[in-house]
Structure formats: C-alpha cells, structure tokens
N, C-alpha and C positions, 0 to 999 in steps of 0.2 A: 894500686888503683882502688878507688873507693867503691864498695859494693852498694847495691840498692838499699840495703838495711843501714849501712854506714851513712849513706847520703841522707836518709830520712832522719837518723839520729842527729846528724850535724845540722839539718834544717830546723829540727825542733829545738836544739840547743841554742842556735842563733836567735830564733824567735823569742825564747824565754830569757835571753840575756838583753833583749831590746828594752830601752828606756820607755818606749811607748807602751809596750806590753805591761811593764811595771805600773805605768800610770793607769791603765785600764783595769788591771786585776787587783791592784793594791799590794800590800806587803806580803801577804801569805800566799798569793798566787793560786788559791783554791777556795771552793765554796766552804762556808762555815768559818773561815779565818782561824784566828788563834783560839777562839772558843771551842771549835771542833777539835783542834790539836790538843787542847787540854782534856777534852772528853776522851780522845784516843789514849792519851798518856794515862788517864785515870783507869782505863780498862786494862792497860798493861801493868800498872802498879810497879813502876821502877823503884828500886831501893837505892839509897845514897851509895855512891861509889860504883854502881853498875856501869858497864860499858855498852853504849847504844850506838847503832849505826843508822844514819839518816840517808837513805838512798834517793838520789835526785834532789839534793839538798838546796838547789837554787841559790838564792842570795843569803841563806843561812837562818831564816826566821824560825823555823821549827827547831833546828839544832840549838840555837841560842836560848830559846824558850825552855827546852828540856834541861839544858845544863844549868840555867839560872834557877828554875822553879823546883827541880827535882834533885839537884846536887849530883848529877851523873856526869860521866865522861863521854862526850859525843864525838864521833867521827862522821863528817859529812862527805859524800862523794857525789859529784855532778859531772855530766859530760861536757859542760861548757867551761873552758878556762877562764872566761870573763866572770862567770858566776862564782867560780872558786876564789878568784882574787877579791871580788866584792864581799863575799862571805867572810873571808879571812880578815879583811879590813873592818867589817862589822864586829867580829869577835874581839879584835884589838880595841876598838872604840868602847866596847862594853866591858872591857877588862876581864874577858873570859878565855884568853888564849891558853891558859894552863889546863882548861877543861874541854875546849873545843878546837878541833882542827879540821881542815877541809882539803880534799884531794880531788884532782881531775881524774875521772875514770868512767868505765862503762858498767852499767848495772848488770849486764850479761857476762861480765868478766871481772868480778869485784876484786880489787887489789888487796885482799886481806886473807889471812890464814883461816883454815877451818876451825870452827868452834870459838871464834874470837869474841863474840858478842853475846851479852845477856838478852838484848832485845834489838830488833830491827824495825824501823818505821819507813814507810814509803807513802807519801801523800800526793795524790792526783798525778801519778806518773806511770804506774804499771800499764794503764790504758794506752800510753803512747809507745811502749816498748815493742819493737817488731818481734822479738823473741820472748814472749811472755813466759813460756814454759822454762826457757833457759834462765831467765831472771828469777823465777820462783825457785828453781834448783839452787841458784846462787844464794838466795835468802836463807834457804835451809842449810846450805853448806857452812856459812859463816856463823850460824847460831850455835850456841852450846846446847847439849842435851837439856831439855826442859826450858829452853829459851823461847821467847814469844815474838811473834810478828804482828805489827799493827799497820793496817792499810786504811786510808780513806781514798775513794776514787769515784770517778764518773762511772755510772752504770748505764747500759743501753741494750736494747734488743736490735742488733745490727740490721736484720732484714726488714725492720719496720721504720727505720730512719728515713725521713724525707730527703730528697736530692740535695737540698741546701746544706745538709749536715753529713755529707759523705765524701767530700773532696779532700784534697791535701790540707787546705786551710782548716777544715773541720777536724782533721786528724791531729794537727798541731794544737788545736784548741781542745784536745782531750775528748773528742766526741766520736769521730768516725770509726775508731777501732776499739771503743769501750765495749765491755761485755756485761751480761747480767751477773748479779752477785753470786748466784750458784755456780756460774762458770768460773769465776775467780776462785771460789772455794774448791772446785774440782782441779784447777791448775795447781793449787797449793797442796791438795791431797796427793796428787801424782808426784809431788816433790817431797812427800813425807811430812807434811805439816797438817795437823788436824785443826779444822776451824772450830772455835769454841764460842764465837759470838758474831752476829751480824746485826746491823742496824740500818734503817733507811733515814736519809737526811735530805729528801728531795726539796724541801722548802729552802734549804741552803742554796741549792742550785738556782731556784727562782730568784732569790735575793741577789745572787751574783749576776744573773742575766740583767736584772734591773740596774745594778751598779754599773755594769759595762755600758749599757745603753746611755745612762746619765753622763758618765765620763766621756763617752764617745761624742755625745752631743755638745758637751762643753769644749772638747778639743776641736770639733768642727769649727767652732766660733773663734777659738783663741789660737789654735796652732794647726790649721789644716795641712800645711806643708809637711809637718812632722808625720801626720797620718799617711800622707801619700808616699813620703820617703820610706816609711816602714812597710810599704807594699799592701796596705789595707785597702780593700775595695769598698769605698764609701757608699757606692750605689747598692751593693749587694748586702751590706751589713744589716739594714733594717729587716729585710726578709729572713735572713739567717737567724736573727735574734727572735723574731716572731715564731719562726719554725721551731726553735729550741723551746720556747715557752709552751707551744702547743704540744710538743713531744713530751715535756715533763707532765703536763696536765693529763695526757693520755697514758702515762705510765711507761712510755717508751724510753724516756731519758730520765736520769736521776742522779743521786749521789748516795754513796753508801760507806759504811764503816765495817771493817772485818778484822777480827783477831784470830790468830792461829798459833798453835804450839807445836814445838818439835818434841818428839818422844824422849823421855828420860832414858838414860843408859840402863841396861838391864842389871 
C-alpha cells in the first residue's frame, strides 16, 4: 500500500515526466538553465574521471552536460521510470553511454554503496522531497570523505507564502515546501555536510516565471486540450504566476545555489 509520502513522490514524478511540463519549463526544468548548471559545476570543480551522482536527474540534461563538458562519469537517479528511459535514450543519442547511466530510484534510499561518489548534484528537487533530512543523509552517505555536494533549488519563507502558492500544485511546482537557504544548510549540517558557499539567483526565478507565462499563453492558443488533459487549471494559472512574481520581489520566494563538503577522513 502506498504511503502519503510515496503518493506525493509518485505525483511529482508523473508531473515531471509530462510532455506539457517539458514544454512549459524547457530542457533544464529549473531556473537558470544550463548556465546555472555550469556555474554550479564550476564551484564543485570536478576533475576528469571523477564519479558524479545527479539526484532527481529528470530527462538527463544536467548529467549529460557534466559528462560532456567535464569528462566525468555520471550516474543519474530519478523516481520516474519514464524519465529514466528518456534520459538513457538521450545519452545514447549523444554518444555518452560509456560515461552516463540512469537508474530509477528514490533520493531517500539511494541505490548506491557508501562513499561511491566524488560529487553529488541535485537541482530543483530537494524542495519537493517529503523526507528532506533523510535525503540529505543519503547525499552524505554516498559521498567519499572530502566529496562535495552542489545544490540549486527554490528558496522560500513558508509561513509568508500566499495561498496561491501553498497547495499540491504549488508543491509539485517546487514552491510550497521550499525552505530558506539557511534551513537547507542546517539540514546538510545535521547530515555531516559543511556548507562552504551559498549564492542567490532570484532573477533566474523571475525569468522562469516569465518563460512559463509566455509558453502557457502560446499553448492556450495552439494546444488548449493538451493543457486541460495535463490537469492544469487555466483559470488559476495567471493569479499563481502573479503571486509568484510578487513573492520573489518581496524576498519570500527565490532561487539559490549551495555547495557543501563532507569531512575528510582523519
């Protein structure tokens, strides 16, 4: 029998494997796109031959970028079997199957041995995990001593979010259960990971809101049935997007980058 947390994970996984969501969010599925992924990778400083884990790897955009640009070996893990299959197909098309592989799995129960990775990345996903502390502990477990974790994620002050940004749809959209940057750092600290860098990238969130609105308006004209079939509430969408813009301007909602390190062995 599926628990409440399992049902939420399945709901998020189904949403993020939807073609309509892909049309609205673009290839990277997160604010800042590949430019911010490169920024994150630059702060981690992977060396050729390093083994990297991409948690919540989606359709493989980040994993493929890392393998191609930094000559590392990347494992991607995602809760959605559909995303795993699409990502593996993308790796094959890019000629990167010898350096990238994808597995269906749960971020709160990573299917890898302890100390297996030189680096772990997780983009725009920790905010959706029901068991954030459990996921943080798993990040730490699979990192080797001295290994580093890189996160980009939605940040929010939950008790100040407007009603339009607190329901199930907002949670799937990475908003309703997002936390402030210092709370993410505290979660990682409790798991044994020391935060070494944080950055704000709130303008990237505003650009994504604008992008979603523009693509949503285009799909309203060209494929309204696809939006309805995907369960999108077309009447509520404008208010939600405006509420998100206001929340970013007020400092209640944003996007951040965080790098943390696992202590080296004594």
